[in-house]
C-alpha positions in Angstrom: 0.0 0.0 0.0 1.2 3.4 -0.7 0.4 6.2 1.6 1.6 9.6 0.5 1.8 12.4 3.1 2.4 15.9 2.1 2.4 19.1 4.0 3.1 22.3 2.1 2.0 25.7 1.5 2.1 27.3 -1.9 4.6 30.0 -1.2 7.4 28.2 -3.0 7.5 26.4 -6.3 9.7 23.4 -5.9 12.5 22.6 -8.3 12.9 19.1 -6.9 11.5 16.2 -9.0 10.0 14.4 -6.1 7.4 11.7 -6.1 4.1 11.7 -4.2 4.2 8.0 -4.2 7.5 6.3 -4.4 6.9 2.6 -4.2 9.5 -0.1 -4.1 7.8 -3.2 -2.7 9.3 -6.6 -3.3 7.4 -9.8 -3.0 6.7 -11.1 0.5 7.0 -14.6 2.0 3.6 -16.3 1.3 3.6 -17.5 4.9 3.8 -13.9 6.3 0.8 -12.7 8.4 1.0 -9.1 7.2 0.8 -7.5 3.9 3.5 -5.1 2.8 2.3 -1.6 3.0 4.4 1.1 1.5 3.9 4.6 2.8 5.4 7.4 0.8 5.4 10.0 3.5 6.4 13.5 3.0 5.3 16.7 4.4 6.4 19.6 2.4 6.1 23.1 3.6 5.8 25.5 0.8 6.3 23.2 -2.1 4.7 20.8 -4.6 6.6 18.0 -6.2 7.0 18.5 -10.0 7.3 15.0 -11.2 8.8 11.6 -10.6 9.0 8.3 -12.1 9.1 5.1 -10.0 8.3 1.5 -10.2 6.2 -0.4 -7.8 5.8 -4.2 -7.3 2.7 -5.2 -5.3 2.5 -8.0 -2.7 2.6 -11.5 -4.2 1.0 -13.5 -1.5 0.5 -13.7 2.3 -1.9 -15.3 4.8 -3.8 -14.4 7.9 -4.8 -16.6 10.8 -8.3 -16.9 9.3 -7.7 -17.0 5.6 -5.2 -17.4 2.9 -5.1 -14.6 0.3 -3.0 -14.4 -2.8 -2.6 -11.2 -4.7 -1.6 -10.9 -8.3 1.9 -9.5 -8.8 1.6 -6.1 -10.4 4.1 -3.7 -11.8 3.1 0.0 -11.9 4.8 3.0 -13.3 4.1 6.2 -11.4 4.6 9.6 -12.8 3.5 12.6 -10.8 3.6 16.1 -12.1 2.6 19.0 -10.0 3.2 22.7 -9.8 1.9 25.5 -7.7 2.8 28.5 -9.6 -0.6 29.1 -11.1 0.1 27.1 -14.2 -1.8 24.0 -15.1 -0.4 20.8 -13.4 0.0 17.9 -15.7 -0.3 14.2 -14.8 1.0 11.3 -16.7 0.3 8.4 -14.5 -0.6 9.3 -11.0 -1.1 6.1 -9.1 -0.7 4.7 -5.6 -2.8 3.3 -2.8 -3.1 6.0 -0.2 -2.1 9.7 -0.3 -1.8 11.6 3.0 -1.4 15.3 3.1 -0.2 16.5 6.4 -1.1 20.2 6.2 -0.3 23.6 4.7 -2.3 23.0 1.5 -1.9 26.7 0.7 0.2 29.8 1.3 -2.5 31.9 3.0 -5.7 29.9 2.5 -7.2 31.6 -0.5 -10.0 29.9 -2.4 -8.0 30.0 -5.6 -5.0 28.3 -4.0 -7.1 25.7 -2.3 -9.2 24.8 -5.3 -6.0 24.2 -7.3 -4.7 21.9 -4.6 -8.0 20.0 -4.3 -8.2 19.6 -8.1 -4.8 18.1 -8.1 -5.6 15.8 -5.2 -8.8 14.6 -6.8 -6.9 13.9 -10.1 -4.3 11.8 -8.4 -5.0 8.1 -8.9 -4.9 6.8 -5.3 -7.5 4.5 -3.7 -7.6 6.7 -0.6 -6.6 10.3 0.0 -6.3 11.6 3.6 -5.9 15.3 4.2 -5.4 17.6 7.2 -4.9 21.3 7.2 -1.9 23.3 8.6 -1.3 26.6 10.2 -1.1 28.4 6.8 -4.6 27.2 5.7 -6.2 30.1 7.5 -9.6 30.0 5.8 -10.1 26.4 7.0 -10.0 27.7 10.6 -13.3 29.7 10.5 -12.9 31.1 14.0 -9.4 32.3 13.3 -10.3 33.8 10.0 -13.3 35.6 11.3 -11.1 37.3 13.9 -7.9 37.8 11.9 -8.7 37.3 8.2 -8.5 41.0 7.5 -4.8 40.9 8.3 -4.3 38.6 5.3 -7.0 39.3 2.8 -8.1 42.9 3.5 -8.4 43.6 -0.2 -10.2 40.4 -1.2 -11.9 38.6 1.8 -12.4 34.9 1.4 -15.3 32.6 2.4 -14.3 30.0 5.0 -17.4 28.0 4.3 -16.7 27.8 0.6 -13.1 26.9 1.2 -14.1 24.1 3.6 -16.7 22.8 1.2 -14.1 22.2 -1.4 -12.6 19.5 0.8 -15.8 18.2 2.5 -17.7 17.8 -0.8 -14.9 16.0 -2.5 -15.8 12.4 -3.3 -12.3 11.1 -3.1 -10.7 13.0 -0.2 -11.0 12.1 3.5 -10.6 15.4 5.3 -9.8 15.0 8.9 -10.2 17.9 11.4 -9.0 16.4 14.7 -10.8 13.2 14.1 -10.4 9.6 13.1 -11.3 7.4 10.2 -11.0 3.8 9.1 -9.4 3.5 5.7 -10.3 0.3 3.8 -8.5 -0.6 0.6 -10.7 -2.9 -1.4 -9.1 -2.8 -4.9 -8.3 -6.3 -6.2 -5.0 -4.8 -7.5 -4.1 -3.3 -4.1 -3.0 -4.7 -0.7 -6.6 -5.2 0.5 -6.0 -4.0 4.0 -7.5 -1.5 6.4 -6.1 0.8 9.1 -7.3 3.5 11.4 -5.9 7.0 11.1 -6.3 10.1 13.3 -5.6 13.4 11.6 -5.3 16.9 13.1 -4.2 20.3 11.8 -3.2 21.8 15.1 0.3 23.1 16.1 1.7 25.1 19.1 1.1 28.8 18.8 3.9 30.7 17.1 2.9 34.0 15.5 -0.5 34.8 14.0 -1.5 31.6 12.3 -4.4 29.2 12.2 -5.1 26.1 14.2 -2.9 27.2 17.0 -3.0 26.3 20.7 -0.9 27.2 23.8 1.5 24.3 24.5 3.8 23.6 27.4 7.4 24.4 26.5 9.0 21.5 28.3 7.9 18.4 30.3 8.6 20.2 33.5 6.1 23.0 32.7 2.5 23.0 33.8 0.2 20.2 32.7 0.1 19.9 28.9 -3.0 20.6 26.9 -5.6 17.9 26.8 -6.1 18.5 23.0 -4.3 15.2 22.1 -6.4 13.1 24.6 -8.8 12.8 21.7 -6.4 10.4 19.8 -8.2 7.0 20.2 -6.3 3.9 21.4 -5.5 1.3 18.8 -4.9 4.0 16.1 -2.5 2.7 13.4 -1.4 6.0 11.9 -1.4 9.5 13.4 -1.1 12.4 11.0 -0.4 15.8 12.6 0.9 19.1 11.3 3.1 19.5 14.4 5.8 17.0 15.4 5.8 15.6 18.9 8.3 17.0 21.4 11.8 15.6 21.0 11.0 13.6 17.8 12.0 15.1 14.5 11.3 18.6 15.8 14.7 20.3 16.0 14.8 23.8 14.5 17.8 25.3 12.7 18.8 26.6 16.1 18.9 23.0 17.5 15.9 23.7 19.7 13.1 21.1 20.1 9.9 22.7 19.1 7.4 19.9 19.0 4.4 19.3 21.4 4.9 17.5 24.7 1.2 16.7 24.9 1.3 15.0 21.5 4.4 13.0 22.6 2.5 11.8 25.6 -0.5 10.8 23.4 1.8 8.8 21.2 3.2 7.1 24.3 -0.3 6.2 25.3 -1.6 5.1 21.9 1.7 3.7 20.4 0.7 3.9 16.7 2.9 2.2 14.1 3.4 5.4 12.3 3.2 9.1 13.2 3.6 11.5 10.3 4.2 15.2 10.7 5.8 18.2 9.0 5.8 21.9 10.0 9.5 22.1 11.2 11.7 22.0 8.1 14.9 21.3 9.9 13.3 18.3 11.7 13.0 16.3 8.5 13.9 12.7 9.1 12.7 9.7 11.0 13.1 8.2 14.5 12.0 4.7 15.6 10.8 5.2 19.2 10.6 2.4 21.8 8.3 3.6 24.6 8.9 3.0 28.3 6.4 1.0 30.2 6.3 3.0 33.4 3.8 5.8 33.9 6.2 8.6 33.1 5.7 8.9 29.4 9.3 7.9 28.8 11.1 6.4 25.9 13.7 3.7 26.4 15.3 4.1 23.0 15.0 6.4 20.0 16.9 5.3 16.9 17.5 7.9 14.3 17.4 7.2 10.6 20.3 7.5 8.1 18.9 8.7 4.8 20.1 6.4 2.1 19.0 8.9 -0.5 21.3 11.7 0.8 23.7 12.8 -1.8 22.7 10.0 -4.2 20.0 8.9 -6.6 18.7 6.4 -4.2 15.2 6.6 -2.6 15.0 8.1 0.9 13.6 4.9 2.3 12.6 4.0 5.9 12.1 0.2 5.9 10.1 -1.1 8.8 9.4 -4.6 7.3 12.6 -6.3 8.2 13.7 -6.7 4.6 16.4 -4.0 4.5 16.3 -2.9 8.2 15.0 -4.4 11.4 11.3 -5.1 11.7 9.2 -2.5 13.5 8.5 -4.2 16.9 5.2 -4.4 18.7 4.6 -1.2 20.6 7.2 0.8 18.7 6.3 4.0 16.8 8.1 5.3 13.7 7.9 9.1 13.7 8.5 10.7 10.3 8.9 14.4 9.7 8.7 14.4 5.9 9.2 18.1 5.2 10.5 18.4 1.7 11.5 22.1 2.2 15.1 22.1 3.4 15.5 25.8 3.8 13.4 28.3 5.8 12.3 31.9 5.1 14.0 34.1 3.9 15.9 31.3 2.2 19.3 32.8 2.3 21.3 31.5 -0.6 18.2 30.2 -2.4 15.6 27.6 -1.7 16.7 24.1 -1.0 14.7 20.9 -1.0 14.7 17.4 0.4 13.7 14.2 -1.3 10.4 12.7 -0.3 10.6 10.0 2.3 9.4 6.5 1.5 8.3 4.2 4.4 7.7 0.5 4.0 5.5 -1.0 6.7 3.4 -4.1 7.3 -0.3 -4.1 7.9 -2.7 -7.1 8.0 -4.6 -8.4 5.0 -8.4 -8.3 5.7 -11.4 -9.8 4.0 -14.2 -7.5 2.7 
């Protein structure tokens, strides 16, 4: 399965030929209990990928405790073209299983920006598309826009209801506003699996931006916000605009800027995958082993060495045990998939990361 997560705003036109769905899945052992699920996760602040070409091999066969399921081997070519400079985005072959967008769909939330992004998302050939907003998507936070919208769009006020309707009325987009959904992949050509996902647009307050909340600066501060208590137990994938505290959240100044309350929620829920963006310099991945005592501790956090750095290789995070160790029960892989490498004002020019590809196992189910 391919899950693409993207977080961007439209301030910057990327020059990086990145893929929304970079799938390199080899055949699995037919005796395995899980199906290979490939998540292409990347959260990009301020960019769209222009294009990419990649090959994907589907799962050959696997079994569950209650059934034996064989899937046809499939070879797919994926070409994704996208631009955000107001020109028409072209698509050759835009295919995958699941696309996740982790926020900042726009620069400043205009209807024009959002409609272009939604049109592109709807045209992307993915079985499921999961979207959350980010702090730059100001019109999707109606309360914020009612109070502060004039500071952004005083010459051309936008309609939050019309902007929100673009996402809610889409037949192919699952828009999550601090809520959960169960994603079922039923395509005979796909992995035929299901997973639960919680998605939220919120991030700690920094400046005048949407979906903000007051967060504790450190674990020693006053009791963290209860916002993340809403993440249900047994969630497989958590998609948030903000990173958790201490995980893929370091700024250029080497300060951790994620949310402590979100970190505690991940300790409680222990999802297999937590995808975020927002902090450009935090791009990367950590495999977190949680402590068992009631102190929200971690016993180990293993950082990821990007195999795609300085090469033509894919930036792959393998959790299946094929190229790296298997993701253990109770562990969480945290991925900050920001594709924007530089930050405003982009001294020396804009720089970009490759998208991050994550291979992970999920169980085959019968529909």
